[in-house]
SERO-4910 file (N, C-alpha, C, O; in steps of 0.05 Angstrom, whole numbers):
BEGIN
 pado doro    nc1    nc2    nc3   cac1   cac2   cac3    cc1    cc2    cc3    oc1    oc2    oc3
  Ser    A   -699    927   1262   -676    924   1248   -680    892   1239   -695    876   1249
  Ser    A   -660    887   1218   -660    861   1215   -647    840   1238   -654    817   1243
  Ala    A   -624    858   1251   -617    844   1277   -635    835   1290   -639    811   1289
  Arg    A   -652    853   1306   -673    850   1324   -693    819   1310   -698    797   1321
  Cys    A   -699    828   1285   -715    807   1278   -709    781   1275   -724    762   1279
  Ala    A   -679    779   1267   -662    749   1278   -662    744   1302   -673    724   1310
  Thr    A   -649    764   1319   -659    761   1350   -689    747   1354   -694    728   1369
  Asp    A   -700    755   1346   -735    752   1353   -743    721   1338   -762    706   1345
  Ala    A   -727    716   1321   -728    689   1313   -711    665   1322   -710    642   1312
  Gly    A   -699    674   1344   -678    656   1359   -659    656   1343   -658    634   1332
  Phe    A   -636    676   1334   -616    681   1326   -598    694   1347   -607    711   1362
  Thr    A   -571    687   1347   -559    698   1366   -530    710   1356   -514    698   1342
  Leu    A   -529    734   1364   -501    752   1350   -473    736   1360   -466    731   1383
  Val    A   -458    728   1334   -433    715   1342   -411    730   1339   -391    728   1354
  Gln    A   -412    751   1316   -390    765   1315   -404    792   1300   -423    790   1285
  Asp    A   -391    818   1308   -396    838   1293   -376    842   1278   -355    831   1285
  Leu    A   -376    858   1253   -357    863   1239   -363    890   1226   -386    898   1221
  Val    A   -340    903   1222   -328    929   1211   -331    926   1179   -314    912   1168
  Leu    A   -350    939   1164   -354    941   1139   -337    957   1127   -341    980   1136
  Leu    A   -310    960   1103   -293    976   1099   -302    979   1062   -316    965   1048
  Val    A   -287   1006   1056   -289   1003   1027   -262   1022   1015   -254   1041   1029
  His    A   -253   1017    996   -236   1027    977   -249   1041    954   -268   1029    944
  Asp    A   -242   1065    944   -253   1077    913   -230   1069    894   -229   1083    874
  Leu    A   -218   1056    896   -191   1054    876   -186   1075    865   -183   1072    840
  Val    A   -185   1102    875   -179   1124    860   -144   1124    862   -130   1130    842
  Glu    A   -135   1118    884   -108   1112    890   -103   1091    904   -112   1089    927
  Val    A    -90   1074    894    -78   1050    904    -47   1048    909    -30   1059    895
  Pro    A    -42   1031    933     -8   1029    941      8   1018    911     -2   1003    895
  Gly    A     28   1026    908     48   1021    890     61    992    896     61    984    919
  Arg    A     71    979    880     83    955    889    106    959    916    122    977    915
  Gly    A    105    946    933    126    954    962    157    934    946    164    930    923
  Ser    A    167    927    973    188    908    973    176    884    972    185    872    953
  Arg    A    161    873    984    146    846    978    131    839    955    109    849    953
  Thr    A    140    827    940    127    815    918    105    790    927    106    778    948
  Thr    A     86    784    906     61    771    908     67    740    888     85    741    872
  Arg    A     58    724    890     59    703    864     34    692    860     19    698    878
  Arg    A     25    678    842      1    663    840     -3    647    861     18    637    870
  Leu    A    -25    641    872    -29    611    883    -38    591    871    -62    592    866
  Pro    A    -27    571    864    -41    554    845    -52    536    856    -41    530    878
  Val    A    -77    521    851    -92    507    862    -78    490    884    -82    492    909
  Gly    A    -59    472    869    -41    455    888    -31    463    904    -17    447    916
  Arg    A    -32    491    916    -18    500    935    -31    501    960    -21    497    982
  Arg    A    -57    507    955    -77    518    969    -77    504    993    -84    517   1013
  Arg    A    -69    471    997    -69    466   1024    -49    478   1038    -53    486   1061
  Ser    A    -26    479   1026    -12    504   1043    -19    528   1058    -12    532   1082
  Ala    A    -35    548   1040    -50    565   1044    -74    560   1071    -80    577   1088
  Thr    A    -83    535   1071   -100    526   1095    -92    519   1115   -107    514   1134
  Glu    A    -68    517   1116    -46    510   1131    -45    541   1152    -56    547   1174
  Ile    A    -32    554   1138    -34    584   1146    -57    598   1161    -56    611   1181
  Asp    A    -81    590   1143   -104    600   1156   -111    590   1184   -120    605   1202
  Ile    A   -107    561   1187   -111    555   1215    -98    565   1233   -106    569   1256
  Ala    A    -74    570   1223    -56    575   1249    -63    611   1248    -55    622   1268
  Ala    A    -73    622   1235    -84    647   1241   -110    660   1249   -114    683   1255
  Phe    A   -127    640   1248   -154    644   1254   -161    628   1273   -148    607   1272
  Pro    A   -182    630   1296   -191    611   1318   -208    605   1307   -223    617   1293
  Thr    A   -206    572   1317   -221    556   1313   -255    563   1307   -268    577   1322
  Gly    A   -264    552   1286   -287    560   1283   -291    580   1261   -312    585   1250
  Trp    A   -261    595   1255   -265    612   1236   -246    604   1216   -243    619   1197
  Ser    A   -238    590   1216   -211    582   1202   -221    564   1174   -239    547   1175
  Leu    A   -208    571   1151   -214    543   1130   -201    528   1128   -177    530   1134
  Asp    A   -212    504   1119   -196    475   1104   -202    480   1077   -211    502   1068
  Leu    A   -197    458   1065   -190    464   1035   -225    462   1023   -227    470   1000
  Asp    A   -241    456   1033   -263    457   1017   -272    491   1022   -283    503   1004
  Gly    A   -265    501   1046   -277    527   1052   -262    546   1038   -272    568   1032
  Leu    A   -232    536   1032   -213    556   1018   -231    558    982   -233    579    969
  Asp    A   -241    533    975   -247    531    946   -281    550    957   -277    574    954
  Asp    A   -298    547    962   -318    563    968   -314    590    966   -329    604    953
  Val    A   -289    602    982   -283    625    981   -276    628    948   -292    641    934
  Cys    A   -257    619    938   -251    619    906   -274    621    893   -273    642    879
  Asp    A   -302    605    890   -311    601    877   -342    623    882   -364    622    872
  Ala    A   -331    642    903   -358    660    915   -365    682    897   -386    695    898
  Thr    A   -345    683    879   -345    710    856   -342    701    826   -329    681    823
  Pro    A   -352    712    806   -348    708    784   -316    699    777   -309    677    770
  Arg    A   -300    722    779   -277    723    779   -261    723    802   -269    736    822
  His    A   -234    707    803   -223    705    836   -190    710    821   -181    704    799
  Arg    A   -178    723    847   -150    726    847   -136    711    872   -139    724    893
  Ala    A   -125    694    875   -103    682    891    -79    681    892    -68    667    875
  Arg    A    -63    694    910    -46    702    918    -26    701    941    -33    705    964
  Ser    A     -3    694    935     11    688    963     43    702    959     57    707    940
  Thr    A     47    706    992     73    718    992     97    694   1011     90    681   1030
  His    A    117    693   1003    135    679   1014    172    686   1033    189    703   1033
  Ser    A    168    668   1043    192    680   1061    206    650   1058    192    630   1058
  Asp    A    233    648   1057    254    626   1062    236    609   1036    223    591   1046
  Gly    A    232    609   1013    216    589    996    186    582   1005    170    571    990
  Arg    A    180    588   1030    151    579   1041    132    597   1038    138    621   1038
  Ile    A    107    590   1036     82    603   1035     76    616   1063     72    601   1082
  Val    A     75    635   1066     76    654   1095     52    669   1088     42    679   1109
  Gly    A     39    673   1068     14    695   1071     -3    686   1046      8    675   1026
  Tyr    A    -27    690   1048    -50    690   1015    -69    705   1018    -77    710   1040
  Ala    A    -80    716    993    -99    727    995   -115    718    973   -105    713    951
  Val    A   -151    717    979   -163    714    955   -181    745    956   -192    756    975
  Ser    A   -178    754    923   -197    772    921   -212    767    897   -202    757    877
  Gly    A   -245    775    898   -255    766    878   -278    790    860   -283    810    874
  Arg    A   -289    790    838   -299    818    834   -321    804    817   -319    781    808
  Asp    A   -345    822    815   -364    814    790   -364    843    772   -347    860    775
  Ala    A   -383    844    757   -380    868    735   -366    890    744   -347    900    732
  His    A   -377    897    766   -371    928    775   -357    932    804   -346    953    811
  Thr    A   -358    908    820   -349    906    850   -327    890    853   -328    872    837
  Ser    A   -304    888    872   -285    869    876   -294    872    911   -309    886    924
  Phe    A   -271    847    919   -281    843    949   -252    832    953   -238    820    937
  Leu    A   -247    838    975   -220    817    988   -234    800   1013   -239    804   1037
  Gln    A   -237    775    993   -252    755   1010   -239    738   1037   -250    729   1057
  Arg    A   -210    738   1027   -193    729   1050   -174    733   1049   -163    734   1027
  Ile    A   -156    737   1074   -129    746   1077   -120    732   1102   -133    733   1123
  Ala    A    -94    716   1099    -81    704   1126    -56    712   1120    -49    716   1096
  Val    A    -39    715   1142    -13    713   1145     -4    700   1168    -13    706   1190
  Ala    A     18    677   1164     20    665   1188     35    671   1214     58    678   1210
  Pro    A     28    670   1235     37    688   1255     65    692   1253     72    713   1241
  Ala    A     81    679   1259    110    685   1253    120    704   1235    138    720   1240
  Ala    A    107    704   1212    114    725   1192     93    750   1192     92    763   1171
  Arg    A     74    757   1216     65    784   1218     83    802   1222    104    798   1233
  Arg    A     74    825   1212     92    857   1208    108    848   1199    124    843   1217
  Ala    A    117    841   1177    137    838   1166    129    850   1131    144    845   1112
  Gly    A    109    864   1129     98    873   1101     80    855   1081     70    863   1060
  His    A     76    826   1093     67    811   1079     36    815   1072     30    810   1049
  Ala    A     18    824   1087     -9    828   1095    -14    860   1073    -33    863   1058
  Ala    A      8    879   1076      3    897   1059      7    894   1030     -4    910   1014
  Ala    A     23    871   1022     37    868    998      7    857    985     -4    866    965
  Leu    A      0    838   1000    -21    812    994    -48    841    984    -58    840    961
  Val    A    -54    862   1000    -79    874   1004    -69    891    977    -78    882    957
  Gly    A    -53    910    975    -39    917    953    -46    908    930    -63    921    918
  Asp    A    -35    885    918    -42    866    901    -71    866    893    -75    870    869
  Ala    A    -93    863    911   -115    857    912   -123    884    898   -134    885    876
  Leu    A   -116    909    915   -120    926    899   -117    938    876   -137    949    864
  Arg    A    -93    938    865    -88    942    841   -104    922    818   -113    932    796
  Trp    A   -106    903    823   -119    879    807   -151    896    801   -158    903    779
  Ala    A   -163    900    822   -188    904    819   -188    934    805   -206    939    789
  Arg    A   -168    954    811   -174    975    795   -164    976    762   -171    990    743
  Arg    A   -145    954    765   -139    941    730   -164    931    721   -171    936    698
  Ser    A   -179    918    735   -205    901    725   -227    922    719   -246    915    705
  Arg    A   -224    952    731   -240    968    722   -262    963    746   -285    966    738
  Ser    A   -259    958    768   -285    957    791   -282    983    804   -261    996    805
  Ala    A   -309    991    814   -313   1015    819   -304   1017    847   -296   1039    854
  Glu    A   -304    990    868   -301    996    890   -288    970    900   -293    948    889
  Met    A   -273    972    918   -266    945    932   -277    945    964   -272    964    979
  Tyr    A   -292    924    972   -302    918    998   -287    895   1020   -282    874   1009
  Val    A   -281    897   1043   -271    880   1064   -283    882   1090   -290    904   1099
  Asn    A   -287    858   1102   -301    869   1127   -284    855   1148   -264    844   1137
  Thr    A   -285    852   1168   -261    848   1195   -272    849   1223   -282    870   1231
  Pro    A   -270    829   1240   -285    834   1269   -278    865   1285   -256    872   1293
  Val    A   -298    875   1286   -293    902   1302   -269    909   1322   -260    931   1326
  Asp    A   -261    881   1334   -241    883   1351   -211    877   1337   -192    876   1352
  Asn    A   -207    873   1313   -190    866   1295   -171    895   1297   -178    912   1281
  Thr    A   -155    901   1311   -148    928   1313   -122    931   1293   -118    950   1279
  Pro    A   -107    911   1295    -85    911   1263    -98    909   1242    -93    927   1225
  Ala    A   -118    889   1234   -128    890   1207   -132    921   1199   -121    935   1181
  Leu    A   -152    927   1220   -168    953   1212   -150    973   1203   -151    984   1181
  Ala    A   -129    979   1226   -107    998   1218    -91    992   1188    -87   1010   1172
  Leu    A    -84    967   1184    -77    964   1159    -92    976   1137    -84    993   1121
  Tyr    A   -119    963   1138   -140    968   1110   -145   1003   1106   -152   1015   1086
  Glu    A   -136   1013   1136   -141   1045   1139   -119   1063   1127   -122   1085   1116
  His    A    -92   1045   1133    -71   1056   1124    -68   1055   1097    -56   1071   1083
  Leu    A    -80   1033   1088    -79   1035   1051   -101   1045   1037   -101   1039   1013
  Gly    A   -126   1062   1046   -140   1072   1037   -174   1071   1034   -192   1084   1024
  Phe    A   -170   1042   1052   -200   1035   1061   -209   1057   1079   -194   1072   1091
  Arg    A   -237   1057   1080   -249   1078   1099   -276   1059   1108   -289   1044   1093
  Arg    A   -281   1063   1132   -300   1049   1147   -326   1064   1142   -329   1088   1146
  Leu    A   -350   1043   1131   -367   1055   1127   -399   1047   1146   -404   1024   1150
  Pro    A   -415   1069   1155   -428   1070   1178   -445   1045   1184   -449   1039   1208
  Glu    A   -455   1033   1166   -467   1007   1174   -442    986   1175   -422    987   1160
  Gly    A   -447    962   1198   -436    937   1195   -452    918   1190   -475    918   1182
  Met    A   -431    891   1200   -451    869   1183   -446    860   1215   -432    869   1233
  Gln    A   -461    837   1213   -468    818   1236   -472    786   1228   -492    779   1214
  Val    A   -458    772   1235   -454    741   1242   -474    729   1262   -469    732   1286
  Met    A   -494    717   1254   -517    707   1271   -516    681   1265   -507    671   1244
  Glu    A   -528    665   1288   -529    635   1281   -555    626   1303   -564    640   1321
  Arg    A   -566    595   1295   -581    591   1304   -581    564   1308   -574    550   1289
  Ser    A   -589    549   1335   -582    521   1333   -606    512   1323   -625    528   1323
  Leu    A   -609    485   1311   -629    474   1293   -642    447   1317   -657    428   1310
  Ser    A   -630    452   1345   -635    430   1361   -656    447   1379   -668    436   1398
***
């Protein structure tokens, strides 16, 4: 397997990921939470949420978020708000036929209040309007809340996963 080849070449496993796909046939309607465009000038607020939501080494700074937005030919950056402040954001992207939920983060204090579902639903509706054939997302195998959310919204796990590996250059 490719993982064995990487291990033989000196790489170590950092994280196992579940790969999920949505066929975009049935997408959720708009819920009670609304999303708004995340302007480039508000990306710093999104990175603050990202840093609070992800462990050190996995969170994104402004350059990392810009890289996520530039990873596909087209992208959509959306946010959710509470009391006038951004509390969640998502970036979805697409190429000619496939869409990707590239990043989603919700501030820890705002979790379990429908923000993530609103952001994922918005991404799915955008992908369908864009005539994508499917949308993909990945998450760590131990991220039970994210897996439950994605599966509740119609994503299904693919038998093959993904692995993040690294190799020391010293």
